[in-house]
C-alpha positions in Angstrom: 64.2 24.6 -51.7 64.2 22.6 -48.5 66.7 22.5 -45.9 68.8 19.9 -47.3 69.0 21.8 -50.2 70.3 24.8 -47.9 72.7 22.4 -46.2 74.2 20.9 -49.6 74.8 24.3 -51.2 75.8 26.2 -47.7 78.7 23.6 -46.9 80.1 23.4 -50.5 80.2 27.4 -50.7 81.4 27.2 -46.7 84.6 24.9 -48.1 85.0 27.0 -51.1 85.7 30.2 -48.8 87.9 27.9 -46.8 90.0 27.3 -50.2 89.5 23.4 -49.9 90.0 21.9 -53.3 87.0 21.8 -55.3 86.6 17.8 -55.5 87.3 17.1 -51.7 84.4 20.3 -51.2 82.3 18.8 -53.5 82.6 15.1 -51.7 82.5 16.6 -48.1 79.2 18.8 -48.9 77.7 15.4 -50.2 78.9 13.5 -46.9 77.6 16.2 -44.5 74.1 16.3 -46.6 73.9 12.6 -46.2 74.4 12.6 -42.8 72.0 15.5 -42.4 69.2 13.6 -44.4 67.2 10.8 -43.8 66.6 9.7 -47.3 70.3 9.7 -48.5 72.7 7.2 -47.4 76.3 7.1 -47.5 76.5 3.9 -48.9 74.5 5.3 -51.6 77.3 8.3 -51.9 80.2 5.8 -52.2 78.6 3.5 -54.8 77.8 6.7 -56.9 81.7 7.8 -56.7 83.2 4.7 -58.1 80.2 4.3 -60.6 80.5 7.5 -62.4 84.2 7.1 -63.1 83.2 3.7 -64.4 82.8 5.0 -68.1 84.8 3.9 -71.4 84.5 7.3 -72.6 85.9 9.0 -69.8 89.2 6.9 -70.4 90.1 9.4 -72.9 90.8 12.1 -70.2 93.7 10.6 -68.7 95.0 9.4 -72.5 94.7 13.4 -73.8 96.2 14.4 -70.9 99.3 12.1 -71.2 99.3 13.1 -74.9 99.7 16.9 -74.0 102.1 16.2 -71.6 104.3 14.5 -74.1 104.2 17.2 -76.8 104.5 19.8 -74.5 107.9 18.2 -73.8 108.6 17.2 -77.2 109.4 20.1 -79.0 105.9 21.1 -80.4 105.4 24.4 -79.2 108.6 26.0 -80.8 107.9 24.3 -84.3 104.1 25.4 -84.4 105.0 29.2 -83.2 107.6 29.1 -85.9 105.0 28.2 -88.6 102.6 30.7 -87.1 105.1 33.3 -87.3 106.0 32.9 -91.2 102.3 33.9 -91.9 101.7 36.7 -89.5 104.8 37.7 -87.8 105.4 40.6 -90.5 102.3 42.2 -89.5 101.7 44.9 -86.5 101.6 42.5 -83.4 102.4 39.9 -85.4 104.3 38.1 -82.7 101.5 38.3 -80.6 99.3 36.9 -83.4 101.5 34.0 -83.8 101.4 33.0 -80.1 97.5 33.3 -80.5 97.6 30.8 -83.4 100.1 28.7 -81.7 97.8 28.3 -79.0 95.0 27.4 -81.2 97.1 24.5 -82.7 98.3 23.4 -79.4 94.8 23.1 -78.0 93.6 20.8 -80.8 96.8 18.8 -79.2 96.2 18.9 -75.6 92.4 19.4 -75.2 93.2 21.4 -71.6 93.4 25.1 -71.1 96.2 25.0 -68.4 98.2 22.8 -70.3 98.0 25.3 -73.7 99.4 28.1 -70.9 102.0 26.3 -69.4 103.5 24.8 -72.6 103.3 28.0 -75.1 103.4 30.8 -72.1 106.9 29.3 -71.2 108.5 29.7 -74.4 106.3 32.8 -75.5 106.1 35.2 -72.6 109.6 35.7 -72.3 110.3 35.7 -75.7 107.3 38.4 -76.7 109.1 40.6 -73.9 112.5 40.5 -75.4 111.0 41.3 -78.6 109.6 44.5 -76.9 106.0 43.6 -75.7 104.6 44.6 -72.4 104.9 41.8 -70.0 101.5 42.2 -69.0 99.8 42.4 -72.4 102.1 39.1 -73.4 101.2 37.4 -70.2 97.2 38.1 -71.0 97.4 37.3 -75.0 98.6 33.7 -73.7 96.4 33.0 -70.9 93.4 34.2 -72.8 94.4 32.4 -75.9 94.7 29.3 -73.7 91.3 29.2 -72.7 90.8 27.8 -76.4 92.0 24.8 -75.3 88.4 23.6 -73.8 86.9 24.3 -77.1 88.9 23.4 -80.1 88.8 19.7 -80.2 89.9 17.3 -78.8 88.5 19.1 -75.4 88.5 17.3 -72.2 84.9 19.4 -71.1 83.6 18.2 -74.3 83.9 14.9 -73.4 82.3 15.2 -70.0 79.3 17.2 -71.8 78.6 14.3 -74.0 79.2 11.6 -71.1 77.0 13.7 -68.6 74.1 14.5 -71.5 74.4 11.4 -73.4 75.4 13.1 -76.5 77.9 12.1 -79.3 81.2 13.3 -78.4 82.1 12.9 -82.2 79.4 15.6 -83.1 80.8 17.6 -80.0 84.1 17.8 -81.3 83.0 19.0 -85.0 80.8 21.4 -83.4 83.8 23.2 -81.6 85.8 23.6 -84.7 84.1 26.9 -85.9 83.3 28.4 -82.7 87.1 27.9 -81.6 88.2 29.8 -84.7 86.0 32.4 -84.2 87.0 33.2 -81.0 90.6 32.9 -81.8 89.9 35.2 -84.5 88.5 37.8 -82.4 91.6 37.5 -80.1 93.7 38.0 -83.1 91.5 41.0 -84.0 92.1 42.8 -80.6 95.9 41.9 -80.8 96.1 44.1 -83.8 94.1 46.8 -82.7 96.0 47.1 -79.4 99.5 46.3 -81.4 98.6 49.2 -83.8 98.1 51.5 -80.7 101.4 50.6 -79.0 103.2 50.4 -82.1 104.3 47.1 -82.0 105.9 46.0 -85.1 106.2 43.1 -87.0 109.3 41.4 -88.2 109.4 43.3 -91.4 110.5 40.3 -93.5 108.4 39.5 -96.4 106.4 36.4 -96.7 108.5 33.8 -98.1 107.4 30.6 -99.9 110.7 28.8 -99.1 110.7 29.8 -95.6 106.6 28.7 -95.0 107.7 24.9 -96.7 110.7 25.0 -94.6 108.5 25.4 -91.3 105.6 23.3 -92.6 108.5 20.4 -93.0 109.6 21.1 -89.4 106.3 21.2 -88.0 105.0 18.1 -89.9 104.9 15.6 -87.4 103.2 18.0 -84.9 100.5 19.3 -87.6 99.7 15.5 -88.1 98.4 15.1 -84.4 94.8 16.9 -85.0 94.6 15.0 -88.2 95.3 11.8 -86.9 93.2 12.1 -84.0 90.2 14.0 -85.8 90.2 12.4 -88.8 90.3 8.7 -87.3 87.0 9.7 -85.2 85.1 11.7 -88.0 86.0 8.8 -90.5 84.4 6.3 -88.2 87.9 4.4 -87.6 88.5 4.3 -83.8 86.3 6.1 -81.0 87.2 9.2 -79.1 89.0 6.9 -76.1 90.7 4.7 -78.9 92.0 8.0 -80.7 93.4 9.3 -77.3 95.3 6.2 -76.8 96.9 6.7 -80.5 97.5 10.1 -79.6 99.7 9.2 -76.7 101.7 6.3 -78.9 102.2 8.7 -81.9 103.4 11.7 -79.8 105.6 9.5 -77.7 107.4 8.0 -81.1 107.5 11.8 -82.5 109.1 12.8 -79.2 111.4 10.4 -78.6 112.6 9.1 -82.4 111.6 12.1 -84.6 112.4 15.4 -82.6 114.7 13.6 -80.2 113.7 16.1 -77.5 112.6 13.7 -74.6 114.4 10.7 -73.4 113.9 7.8 -71.7 114.3 8.9 -68.4 112.0 11.7 -69.0 109.1 9.8 -69.4 108.7 9.3 -65.7 107.9 12.8 -64.7 105.8 13.0 -68.0 103.9 10.1 -67.1 103.9 11.3 -63.3 102.5 14.8 -63.8 100.1 13.1 -66.5 98.6 10.8 -63.7 98.2 13.5 -60.9 96.6 15.9 -63.3 94.4 13.0 -64.4 93.8 11.9 -60.6 92.5 15.4 -59.8 90.0 15.4 -62.7 88.7 11.9 -62.1 88.4 13.1 -58.4 86.4 16.4 -59.4 84.4 13.9 -61.7 83.4 11.6 -59.1 82.4 13.7 -56.3 81.0 16.0 -59.0 78.3 13.2 -59.9 77.2 12.3 -56.7 76.8 16.4 -56.0 74.7 16.4 -59.0 72.8 13.3 -57.9 71.8 15.0 -54.6 70.6 17.9 -56.7 68.2 15.6 -58.7 66.9 14.0 -55.4 66.1 17.5 -53.9 64.5 18.3 -57.4 66.9 21.5 -57.8 67.1 21.2 -61.4 63.1 21.6 -61.7 63.3 24.8 -59.4 66.0 26.3 -61.7 63.9 25.6 -65.1 60.7 26.9 -63.4 62.7 30.0 -62.1 64.0 30.9 -65.7 60.3 30.2 -67.1 59.0 32.5 -64.5 61.2 35.2 -65.5 60.6 35.0 -69.3 59.2 32.5 -71.6 61.5 34.0 -74.5 63.6 31.3 -75.6 66.7 34.3 -76.6 66.1 35.7 -73.1 66.2 32.1 -71.2 69.4 31.1 -73.0 71.0 34.8 -72.2 70.2 34.0 -68.5 71.8 30.8 -68.8 74.9 32.1 -70.2 74.9 34.7 -67.5 74.5 32.0 -64.6 77.3 30.4 -66.2 79.9 33.1 -66.5 79.1 33.5 -62.9 79.4 29.4 -62.1 82.9 29.7 -64.2 84.1 32.1 -61.6 84.0 29.9 -58.6 83.9 26.5 -59.8 86.2 24.2 -61.8 85.0 23.7 -65.7 85.0 19.7 -65.3 82.8 20.0 -62.0 80.2 22.6 -63.6 79.9 20.3 -66.3 79.1 17.5 -64.8 77.0 19.2 -62.2 75.1 21.5 -64.6 74.4 19.7 -68.0 71.5 17.4 -66.3 70.4 20.7 -64.9 70.5 23.2 -68.1 70.5 20.7 -70.8 66.6 20.1 -70.6 66.1 23.8 -70.2 67.9 24.2 -73.6 65.8 21.3 -75.0 62.7 22.6 -74.1 63.2 26.2 -76.0 64.3 24.2 -78.9 68.1 24.6 -78.6 70.0 21.9 -80.1 72.2 19.7 -77.5 75.2 19.8 -79.3 74.9 23.7 -79.9 74.2 24.2 -76.3 76.9 21.9 -75.5 79.5 23.7 -77.2 77.8 27.4 -76.0 78.2 26.0 -72.5 81.8 24.8 -72.9 82.6 28.2 -74.6 80.8 30.2 -71.7 83.0 28.2 -69.1 86.3 28.7 -70.8 85.9 32.5 -70.0 86.3 31.4 -66.8 89.7 30.5 -67.0 90.6 34.2 -67.0 88.1 35.5 -64.5 89.1 35.6 -60.7 89.0 34.2 -58.0 89.0 30.6 -59.8 90.9 31.6 -62.9 93.0 28.7 -63.5 95.0 30.1 -66.6 95.7 33.3 -64.4 97.6 31.2 -61.8 99.5 29.5 -64.5 100.4 33.1 -66.3 101.1 34.5 -63.1 103.4 31.4 -61.9 105.3 32.0 -65.4 105.4 35.4 -65.8 105.9 36.5 -62.1 103.2 38.9 -62.4 101.0 39.6 -59.3 97.1 38.1 -59.7 95.5 41.5 -59.4 97.9 43.0 -62.2 97.1 40.0 -64.4 93.5 40.3 -63.8 93.3 43.8 -64.8 95.4 43.1 -68.1 93.0 40.7 -69.3 89.9 42.7 -68.9 89.8 43.7 -72.7 90.4 40.1 -73.8 87.3 39.0 -71.3 85.1 41.3 -73.3 86.4 40.1 -76.9 85.5 36.8 -75.7 82.1 37.8 -74.3 81.5 39.2 -77.9 82.7 36.1 -79.5 80.1 34.4 -77.3 77.2 36.7 -78.3 78.1 35.6 -81.9 78.1 31.8 -81.2 74.6 32.0 -79.5 73.2 33.8 -82.4 74.6 32.0 -85.2 73.9 28.3 -84.6 75.1 27.5 -87.9 78.7 27.8 -86.3 78.6 24.7 -84.5 76.1 22.6 -86.5 77.2 23.6 -90.4 79.2 20.1 -90.7 76.9 18.0 -88.6 
């Protein structure tokens, strides 16, 4: 690689070590590289920063974030948990199983891992501790299950992959359903095994059809959200961006008029939080795109592709190498930035070895989702630590078994493409 490449990567990792926010670090690395190089101008970077976010599909992101904020404040979490608890609460570890299922439901609303942890963890972690669960285990359950927020559709990283790789966002959403359910099932399996060992008993209440219908009735407006969003997209009624807008309107009406847990005055804070979160992501999108452009100028994608091929020409070995690379990337780089930077690099390699682009996209996001629970970046760890009061080292150790469970599910997703492509 050229000296310009070393300047680009060296300055970027230096800023990361100095704990500069990822979006700013990407932008500053681009500026330093432009000043160093004679072939790249600052005007080129400025134009790229603006044009990269001028995309209709990307408008879905702030609207899904806003819908998630409204639903998080609008009583969705408790209703979804009550419903899940009716089905699994009586089993060993049932309370924790219900927490995982609640995260899966909420993931189909928020599209965000940290948002899922914040919305569910604030309620469920104290409740699980009161019910007799160890705080470290309770927090690890929520933190790990929150990662499903970027796999089960609608998913913000899947939207970014679709935009970066010129793939159908609707197909990616369909492809993410079964892998997301699979990972959730693996997590539930581990929760049961651990709870059996620790003797975390269920509620001992027999299953009741009456209670089931009562819980379904209470959660009916919440359950309709993914039906409206995904049904409308797959039915060709509206685009993902239009679905995001409809999700905002629907969630606002439900939270204010039906659940009555959000007041008019609350919308100021809700919109403010959503705007701040959206700005952070859009800054990352813009600077990551310019960073990716610089990578292309320096022909780094080709160098990485040649490096993989030089190690092995076996497709399975190459995909394992790509997965290992993404696991490492997820430890240090924000998911949104990683998707934008590495999709143009890795997608051509995946296509070259015969991997379906939709399958690779879901695989890529599922791999990066593990980065939410791996230090030093692990965003879900920070959110869970803030909610539970546990230190980061303590919580990082608590999620180790969940890390290996998610890794095992990842191997299944790699080995069985039909999980992703079945409904396409």
